[in-house]
Kinemage of the C-alpha trace (Angstrom):
@kinemage 1
@onewidth
@group {chain A} dominant
@subgroup {mainchain}
@vectorlist {calphas} color= white
{ca met a 1} P -24.504 -47.707 -73.910
{ca ala a 2} L -23.890 -44.556 -71.868
{ca pro a 3} L -26.391 -43.696 -69.134
{ca arg a 4} L -28.872 -40.905 -69.702
{ca val a 5} L -27.370 -37.617 -68.617
{ca tyr a 6} L -30.587 -35.704 -67.836
{ca gly a 7} L -29.093 -32.625 -69.488
{ca leu a 8} L -26.470 -32.081 -66.812
{ca ser a 9} L -23.175 -33.131 -68.383
{ca pro a 10} L -22.680 -34.827 -71.760
{ca ala a 11} L -21.458 -38.410 -71.356
{ca ala a 12} L -20.430 -41.122 -73.822
{ca val a 13} L -18.335 -44.261 -74.014
{ca ala a 14} L -14.809 -43.600 -75.321
{ca pro a 15} L -13.001 -46.052 -77.639
{ca ser a 16} L -11.023 -47.194 -74.566
{ca gly a 17} L -14.294 -48.422 -73.033
{ca ser a 18} L -14.311 -45.893 -70.220
{ca leu a 19} L -17.152 -43.449 -69.733
{ca val a 20} L -16.169 -39.849 -70.446
{ca ala a 21} L -18.043 -36.774 -69.268
{ca ala a 22} L -17.432 -33.264 -70.569
{ca val a 23} L -16.667 -30.631 -67.941
{ca ala a 24} L -15.600 -27.154 -69.080
{ca thr a 25} L -13.119 -24.909 -67.306
{ca gly a 26} L -14.761 -23.361 -64.263
{ca glu a 27} L -17.454 -26.066 -64.113
{ca ala a 28} L -17.866 -29.053 -61.819
{ca val a 29} L -20.290 -31.978 -61.762
{ca trp a 30} L -21.386 -34.541 -59.197
{ca leu a 31} L -22.146 -38.234 -59.599
{ca gly a 32} L -25.786 -39.177 -59.124
{ca phe a 33} L -26.999 -42.738 -58.603
{ca gln a 34} L -30.328 -44.425 -59.192
{ca ala a 35} L -31.206 -48.066 -58.486
{ca val a 36} L -32.675 -50.071 -61.365
{ca asp a 37} L -35.267 -51.365 -58.902
{ca pro a 38} L -35.709 -48.975 -55.930
{ca ser a 39} L -37.257 -51.793 -53.865
{ca gln a 40} L -33.915 -53.667 -54.038
{ca pro a 41} L -31.107 -51.384 -52.798
{ca ala a 42} L -27.722 -51.852 -54.452
{ca thr a 43} L -24.337 -51.372 -52.827
{ca val a 44} L -21.750 -49.556 -54.930
{ca arg a 45} L -18.206 -48.483 -54.181
{ca val a 46} L -16.760 -45.346 -55.734
{ca arg a 47} L -12.989 -44.939 -55.985
{ca val a 48} L -11.996 -41.315 -56.452
{ca glu a 49} L -8.535 -41.101 -58.024
{ca gly a 50} L -6.067 -38.438 -56.980
{ca asp a 51} L -2.985 -37.864 -54.830
{ca glu a 52} L -4.615 -39.972 -52.129
{ca pro a 53} L -7.295 -42.206 -53.711
{ca thr a 54} L -10.384 -42.628 -51.567
{ca asp a 55} L -13.069 -45.305 -51.585
{ca val a 56} L -16.638 -44.506 -50.598
{ca glu a 57} L -19.379 -47.097 -50.222
{ca leu a 58} L -22.994 -46.157 -50.964
{ca val a 59} L -26.317 -47.978 -50.687
{ca val a 60} L -28.667 -46.844 -53.466
{ca pro a 61} L -31.319 -45.967 -52.317
{ca pro a 62} L -31.291 -44.211 -49.838
{ca asp a 63} L -28.046 -42.641 -51.166
{ca ser a 64} L -28.514 -40.802 -54.456
{ca arg a 65} L -25.171 -39.016 -54.888
{ca leu a 66} L -21.559 -39.023 -53.836
{ca ala a 67} L -21.924 -36.339 -51.159
{ca gly a 68} L -19.280 -33.642 -50.936
{ca gln a 69} L -17.399 -34.722 -54.068
{ca met a 70} L -17.435 -32.520 -57.149
{ca phe a 71} L -15.509 -33.506 -60.275
{ca arg a 72} L -13.628 -31.218 -62.642
{ca ser a 73} L -11.893 -31.785 -65.964
{ca gly a 74} L -8.918 -34.106 -65.412
{ca asp a 75} L -10.509 -36.014 -62.509
{ca arg a 76} L -11.091 -39.773 -62.615
{ca ala a 77} L -13.340 -42.140 -60.690
{ca thr a 78} L -14.315 -45.801 -60.816
{ca val a 79} L -17.749 -47.083 -59.807
{ca leu a 80} L -17.845 -50.739 -58.728
{ca ser a 81} L -20.769 -53.008 -57.922
{ca glu a 82} L -21.241 -56.755 -57.739
{ca glu a 83} L -22.250 -56.739 -61.417
{ca ala a 84} L -19.950 -54.197 -63.046
{ca ser a 85} L -17.038 -51.780 -62.899
{ca val a 86} L -17.154 -48.465 -64.769
{ca ala a 87} L -14.203 -46.101 -65.150
{ca ile a 88} L -15.200 -42.456 -65.555
{ca glu a 89} L -12.924 -39.776 -66.968
{ca phe a 90} L -13.928 -36.114 -66.668
{ca val a 91} L -12.487 -34.306 -69.691
{ca ser a 92} L -12.638 -30.914 -71.370
{ca pro a 93} L -15.312 -30.416 -74.035
{ca glu a 94} L -12.536 -30.385 -76.661
{ca ser a 95} L -11.166 -33.747 -75.501
{ca phe a 96} L -14.707 -35.103 -75.296
{ca gln a 97} L -15.260 -34.216 -78.954
{ca glu a 98} L -11.907 -35.744 -79.982
{ca leu a 99} L -12.686 -38.986 -78.106
{ca thr a 100} L -16.339 -39.383 -79.063
{ca gly a 101} L -17.006 -37.247 -82.139
{ca ile a 102} L -19.849 -35.572 -80.202
{ca val a 103} L -19.918 -31.807 -79.689
{ca ala a 104} L -20.523 -31.140 -75.989
{ca glu a 105} L -23.079 -28.402 -75.491
{ca pro a 106} L -22.307 -26.038 -72.600
{ca leu a 107} L -24.145 -26.755 -69.366
{ca asp a 108} L -27.447 -24.915 -69.113
{ca pro a 109} L -27.657 -22.998 -65.818
{ca asp a 110} L -31.434 -23.540 -65.863
{ca ser a 111} L -30.794 -27.313 -65.776
{ca ala a 112} L -28.842 -27.097 -62.520
{ca tyr a 113} L -29.865 -29.355 -59.642
{ca lys a 114} L -32.749 -27.792 -57.750
{ca gly a 115} L -33.416 -30.481 -55.176
{ca trp a 116} L -35.668 -32.666 -57.313
{ca arg a 117} L -35.326 -36.417 -57.642
{ca leu a 118} L -35.127 -38.064 -61.029
{ca pro a 119} L -37.721 -40.760 -61.874
């Protein structure tokens, strides 16, 4: 089951088992994190793929996002914890529809991050 997207970027599980998120040309998204139980922080490692892959370790909470890293269509990342590993592919809305059968609605500028924290 794909995580809730809070209206920011459509996400779904592709037939390959990886998580795909739709990102249109000229758009970028960030990865947000939320602990299942905020009283028990979780350590996660994020591997950002690219010419020189980078690994970033976060403790959630207090960390809630991968600071300074925006993702565009064509980017890839892997989120690893003690319990799971999730590959994320950022794809065009057209590819998203081909992979998932779901039409990706354009991002709503009024849904942009405004400094609030999700429940």
